[in-house]
C-alpha positions in Angstrom: -30.7 -8.0 -9.9 -29.0 -11.2 -8.9 -30.4 -13.5 -6.3 -28.2 -14.7 -3.5 -28.6 -18.2 -2.5 -28.5 -19.3 1.0 -25.2 -21.1 0.4 -23.6 -18.0 -0.8 -25.0 -16.0 2.1 -23.6 -18.6 4.6 -20.1 -18.3 2.9 -20.3 -14.5 3.1 -21.2 -14.6 6.8 -18.4 -17.0 7.6 -15.9 -14.7 6.0 -17.1 -11.5 7.6 -18.3 -11.1 11.1 -19.3 -7.9 12.7 -17.0 -6.3 15.2 -17.5 -7.2 18.8 -18.4 -4.7 21.5 -15.8 -3.9 24.1 -16.1 -2.8 27.7 -12.4 -1.8 27.9 -11.6 1.8 29.4 -10.3 4.6 27.2 -6.8 4.1 28.7 -6.9 0.3 28.0 -8.0 0.9 24.4 -5.3 3.6 23.7 -2.6 1.4 25.5 -3.4 -1.5 23.0 -3.1 0.7 20.0 -6.8 1.3 19.1 -7.7 4.4 17.3 -11.0 5.7 16.3 -11.8 4.7 12.7 -15.6 5.7 12.5 -17.5 8.3 14.6 -20.8 7.3 13.4 -20.5 3.6 14.1 -18.2 4.1 17.1 -15.6 1.8 15.6 -12.1 1.5 17.0 -9.3 -0.4 15.2 -5.8 -1.4 15.8 -2.8 -2.7 13.7 -3.4 -6.4 14.4 -0.1 -7.9 13.4 3.6 -7.1 13.7 4.2 -7.8 9.9 1.5 -5.2 8.9 3.8 -3.3 6.6 4.5 -6.6 4.6 0.7 -7.3 4.4 0.1 -3.6 3.2 2.7 -4.0 0.6 1.2 -7.2 -0.6 -2.3 -5.6 -0.6 -1.1 -2.7 -2.8 1.0 -4.9 -5.0 4.0 -2.5 -4.5 5.8 -0.6 -1.7 3.6 2.1 -0.5 4.6 5.6 -1.7 5.6 8.4 0.8 6.8 7.9 4.4 5.8 4.9 6.3 4.2 7.0 9.0 1.3 7.8 6.5 0.1 4.3 6.3 -0.9 3.0 9.7 -4.3 4.9 9.3 -4.9 3.1 5.9 -4.1 -0.3 7.5 -6.4 0.3 10.5 -9.3 1.3 8.3 -9.0 -1.1 5.5 -7.0 -4.2 6.5 -7.2 -4.6 10.2 -9.1 -7.7 11.6 -9.2 -6.2 15.0 -12.0 -3.7 15.2 -14.4 -3.2 18.2 -17.4 -1.1 18.8 -17.3 1.0 22.0 -19.9 3.1 23.8 -20.3 6.5 22.3 -18.7 8.4 25.2 -15.6 6.1 25.1 -15.2 6.2 21.5 -15.1 10.0 21.4 -12.1 10.0 23.9 -10.0 7.6 21.8 -7.8 9.6 19.4 -8.6 9.4 15.7 -6.7 7.1 13.4 -5.8 9.8 10.8 -2.1 10.9 10.9 -1.4 8.8 14.1 2.0 7.1 13.5 1.3 4.3 16.3 1.9 1.0 14.7 1.5 -2.5 16.1 1.3 -2.8 19.8 1.7 -6.2 21.4 -1.6 -7.2 22.9 -1.6 -6.6 26.7 -3.3 -8.7 29.4 -6.6 -7.5 30.6 -6.5 -4.7 33.2 -8.9 -4.1 36.0 -11.2 -1.2 35.3 -10.0 0.4 38.6 -8.1 -0.4 41.7 -11.3 -1.6 43.5 -11.5 -4.5 41.0 -8.1 -5.9 42.0 -7.9 -8.8 44.4 -5.9 -8.2 47.5 -2.4 -9.4 47.3 -1.7 -12.3 49.7 1.1 -12.1 52.2 
């Protein structure tokens, strides 16, 4: 078994960071294009860039076979850099990634959790 040096471990940790936890509501997550990619780990991912198809083609070293609508799930699970961990009851309400044709969704500004969080408009 190979021993990993501290320098190698630091390099690995710099390249990979665990997903962040989110407190967005189910509606906010769905509107931003997040889909459930792991039930066990409560992970939600989204297609994180508008040129995702080109990135996927480069990753596979060829044009992906079959219809384009089959590939968003693969991209979310394998290539996305925008993955969050949600509370279990929230994650269960987000649609699964498989067979979901939703592609890149422009990131939206934060929305209040409910109307009570909004500041009153000034006249």
